[in-house]
N, C-alpha and C positions, 0 to 999 in steps of 0.2 A: 424316673417316673414309676408309678404303680400301675399295674394292669387291672382292667375291669374283670370282675368276677360275676358269675351268674347270680350271686346273692346280693349284688349291689343294689338291685332294684332300679337300675337305670337302663333305659332302652338302648342297646348297642347300635341298633339300626339308625336311631335318631342321631347318635353321636357321630357316626361315620358320614352322615349327610352334612352335619354342621361343621365338623372339624376342618376339612381341607379348605384352603384359601389360596387363590392363584392371582398373581399380579404379573402381567406380561408387558414389560417395557422393552420395546424393539424386539430383540432376540432373547432377552433374559426371561426365564421361567423360574419363579420362586414359589415353592410349594411348602407351606408351613402347616403342620398338623401336630396336634398334641392331644393327650388324653388327661382326664382328671380322675381323682381318687374319690370313690364313693363315700369314703369315710368323712370327707369334708362337706358332704351334703347332709344337712341336719335331718335327723330322723329318717335316714334312708331305709332302715329296716322296717320302720313302722309304715312308711309310705311306699312300699315296694310296688303297689299297684298303680301308683300315680305316674303320670308321664315324666320324662326327664325334664329338668329345668331348662329353660331356653339358654342359649350360649351367652346371652348378654348379661346374665346374672354374675355378680362378682364373687362367685364361689369356686372358681377354677383354681387349681394349683398345679405346679409343675410345668406350665407353659411358658411362652415368652413373656407374657405379662399377666397381671392379675385379672384382666378382663379381656373380652373380645376386642374392645377398642384399643386396649394397650398393645396386644400383639399385632393388630392391623397396622397400628402406627409404627411398630418396630419393623414390620415387613416393608412398609413404604419407605422408611429411612434407609433400610438395606438396599432396596431397589434403586433409590435415588443415588446412592453412593456408587453402585456399579455402573449406572448410566453415565454419571459424571466421569468415572474413570475411563469409560469407553470414548467419551468425547475428548478427554485429555489425550488419549492415545492417538486419536485421529488428527489432532491439531498440534501435537508435540513436534518439536524439531525446528520449525520455522526455516530460517535461512540456511541452517546446516543440514537440512534434509535428513534428520535423524528421527526415528520412530521409537517411542517409549513402549516397552513391553515388560510388564511386571516390574516397573520401576527402573528398568535398565534401558539405555539408548542403544539401538542397533541400526545398521545401515539398511535402508530400504532399496535394495539393488534393482529388483525387477518388479514394477507395478503389476498387481495381479491381473489387471485388465489388458496388459500388453504382452502376455506370455506368447512365445512363438508357437506356431502350429506344429504339431508333431509330424515328423517325416513318415511317409508311407512307402510301400514297396514301389509305387509309381515314381516317386522322387528318386529313389536309388537305382532303379533299373529302367531307364527310359526306353521308349520304343525306338526301333532302328531309324525311323524317318524323322526323328526330332532334330532340332538344331537351329532354330531361329535365334538370331543374335549371337551365335557362337563364332569365335575366331578360330579358323581352321587353317593350319599350315600345310603347304604342299611344296614339292620340289619343282622348280621351273619358273616360267614367267606366264603372264596372262595369255590364255590361248592353249596352254598345255593340256594334255589329257588328264593329268593329275588334278587340274583345276575343275574339269568337268566331273571327275570322280568325287571331288569334295562337294560340288553342288548337288550331286545325286545322293550322296550320303547324308548331307546336312543342308536341306533346302533353305534358302534365304540367309545362309551364313556369310560371314565376312572372310573371304579367302585371302590368305597371307602368303605371297610367293617367297620361296627360299631358294638360294642358288645351289645348295647342296643338301643331300639327304641328312647329313649330320646336323645341319642348321635347323631343319624341321624338328628333329628330335629335341634339340636344345631349346627351341622356341616353346615347346610344351613344358619342358622341365623348369624353365625360368618364368613360367606364367605369362609369357608374351602371347601365347596362343592357348586355346582350350583343348583343341584336338589337332591331330595330324593325320592326313590321309596319304599313304605311301604305297607304291606298287611292290608286290612280292613275287609275282609270277605272271607269265604270258603264255598263251596257248601255243604260240609258235616259237618264241625265243627262250622259253623256260624260265627258271628262277632268277630273280634279281638278287644275287648273292650278297651284295653290299648291304641291303636292308636286313637280311637274315643275320649278318654279323652284328649290325647295330642293335637289333632286337636283344641280343645277348649282352651287349655292352651297356645298354641303358636299362632303366628300371620302369619304363612305360608298360602299360597293359593294353592288350588287344581287346577292344570293346565292340568290334563289329567288322563286317567285311562288305565290299561292294564290287560287283563285276561289271566292267564297262566295255562294250563293244568298241573296237578301234577301227576307225575309218581314215586311212592315210590318203593324202593328196600330194601331188607334185606341184610345188609353188615356185614362181619366178616373178621378177619385176614386170610391170605392164609393158607389153610390146616385145618381150623376149620370146624367141622361138626355141624349140627343143634342139634344133641343129646348132644353136650358138652356145650351148652349154659345154663347160669343160669339167665341172665337178658337181657333185650332189652332197650336201651335208645334212646330217640329222643325228639323232640319238643312235647309239649302236644297235639297240633293239629294233628301232624302226628300220634301219638299213638292212638288218638281217631279215625282217619280215617282208621286205619289198624286193629282195635280191632277184628273184626270178622274173618279176614283172618289169623291173628296170632293164633286164637283158632283152626281154621281148619287145620293149619299146625302142630297142636299138640304141640305147644310150651307152656308148663306150666311153664312160667318163670316170674320173677319180671319185672315190667315195670316202668322205672324211667324217669322223665322229665328233660330235659336240655334246654339251651337257644335256640338252633336251630338245624336243622337236620344235616347240614354239620359239625357243631361243635361237634356233637355226633360222627361222623365218625373220625374226627380229634382226639378226646379224646381217642377213642379206639386204634387208630394206634400209638399215641404218648406214651401211657402207656402200649402198648403190652398186652392188655386185651384179653386173648384167651377164656374167658368164657362169653364175652359180645358181643352183636351184636348191630348194629345201623340201624335206619331207615332213609335213605337219598336218594339222587339222584344217578344216574349212573355216573354223572360227579364227584361227591364226591368220588366214588370208585376209579376212575382213578387218582384223585389228591392225595389221601392218601394211595394208594397201598392196597386197600381192594378187597375182592372177593364178588361177588353177589351170595348169597345163594338162594334168591327167587326174582323174577322180577315181578313188577306190583302187589304189595300186598295191594293196597288201596281197600277198600270195594266196591267202586263204580268206574267204569272205566271212568265215566264222571266227575271225581273229578277236580275241578277248583278253583283257588284262584284269587280274584280280588285285584289288587294293585292300589294305587293312586300315582300320581306324584305331588310332592310339590315343590314350588318355592317361592322366596321372593316377587315377583310381580305377579299379576294375568295376564292372557291372556285377550285380548279384545274379548268379545263375538261376535259371527258371526251367520249368518243365512244360509250360503251356505253349511253347513254340519250338521249332527245330533249332538246336544249338550245336555249335562246333567248339572244340577245345584244341588248343595248340600247346604242345610241350616240347622241351628240348632235354636231352639226357646224354650221358656219357658213362663209360666204365673204364676203370684204370687197368683192366686186363684185356683190353682189345675189344673186338667185335664178336667174340664168341657167345655173348649173351643176347645178341640181337634176336635170335629165334625165340628165346624165352620171353623177351619183351613183347614181341608181336603176338605170341600165343596168348598172353594175358588179355589182349583185346579180342582175339579170334574166339576163345572159349566163351566169351560173354556176348558174342554176336554184335560187336562194335565195329562199324565200318571205318577203315582208314581212308582218308582222301588225299593224303600226301605224305611222302617220306623223302627227306632231304638230308644229305650228309655234307658236313663241312669240316675241314681240317681243324684239329684242336690246337689253337694258337699257343696256349700256355704249356702244352706238352705235345709238340708236333710229332715226335718220334718215340716209338717204343722199342727198346732193345731186349733181345732174348739171346742169352749166351748158351752155346752148345760146345762142350769141351772137345768134341770130335770134329765138328764142322766149322765153328767160329761164332760170329755174332750176326744174328738176323735183325734187320731193321724194318719196322712196320710203321705206317702212318697211324696216328691216333685221330679219331673222328668224333664230332658232335653230331647227334642225330635229331633232326626236327621232324615231328610227327603231328599231323592234324587228324582228328577223328570226330565222327558224328555222334556226339553225346554231350550232355550238359553235366557240369560238375555237381549239379543238384541231384543227379541220378545215383542210386546206390551202386549200380554196375560200374559206372565210371570211377567212383571212389575206390571200389575194390580193385579195379584194374590198375589204378595208379599206386595203390598200396602194394600190389604185387610187383609192379615195375620198380618201385623203390628198393625192393629187396635184391634186385639183380643189378642195380646201377650204383655208381659212386656219386653221380650228380643228376639231379632231376629238378626242373623248374617249369611251372605252368605259366606260359606266356599270356594266356587269356582264355576265358570261356565266354562265348559271345553268340548273339543270334546270327543264323545263317542268312545269306542274301537269297530271298525267295521271290524276287521280282521276276516277271515273265521274261523269257529269253527270246531275243530276236537277233539275227545276224547283223553285222555292221552294214550300214547303207548310207547313202548321202543324206545330209542334213535337210 
């Protein structure tokens, strides 16, 4: 096309108003504009002062058509073709559910109106008190303290009893359960070492903690008196927590350990053992038809057990609430680096809440040869440490980076919200 020149005698302003034409079919916007050559206008030089000819005159050249009607028709035809192609695209495929795009058929896998909602931080890092409709595994039978801890950690959950700690771990790994709630330490009996070993053996993550006051009761069958008892059975931790009180009660009886407290009550009731008592909770007495001979027989009224909540996936660490992080580490040159590891936390003002050592099963003995003395043999240890900081904090990340320099093995067991519920000593239900 030729451009307009000032000498053409045609009003440029009038051409710009007349040239654009728009047709809007659905979402299509077609804009056709063209210019005409002043040389095709007869006597353009002689009529420079006259207005520009109307667009309807058949004197245009270089456009879509020879006249305005021609290029309007061309635009309409183009628009109709595009609209027709869009309709064919929407209806193509039929029974085979294929969509035509640019003449090619493609699978329409996800309808645009049914796209999933994007995940948010709330979905990935739930609050500690969530848990409705979750399946939570615990060790013991109904009435156990672990069942109460599961209910405190996940209200309205479906509690799944397991006969062993190992089974509770496997229930989560095999997708039979969504979470597991297991004890790791007691204020009187100390650490439950079995669960510390299982934490290292399995690949579950600690996603929370819950502290449960423990209120022990001495249970027996209805009508049985304390003078008739010949033995008391319960979990080893429960027996240790009530040792002094049992002596004060004048019970000179044999004490036998079983798998769990509620299981002891169930065993006595199922076998109609009238010479045997069990140490368990008041809820266990209600479940198995036992009577309470003595209430609150723990040696310390502030007896409390700490449980951890385990899941297949970790929670995302945050800084908007108090967090705790649990790690385990070892070093192939013995315990000489322990001070350096602890200093990494002390220099950053990170409080440690627990230090636990366990023998290193894969390498239990470290040998040191001395030509003059002989061979020294030392135990190798794994160290479990809990500290009050979130892995989302820079100081915690720097501390672990320094710890990694001093150790041959380091694993983060979990970074999880602390239990911040109000504390009250154990008491009767």
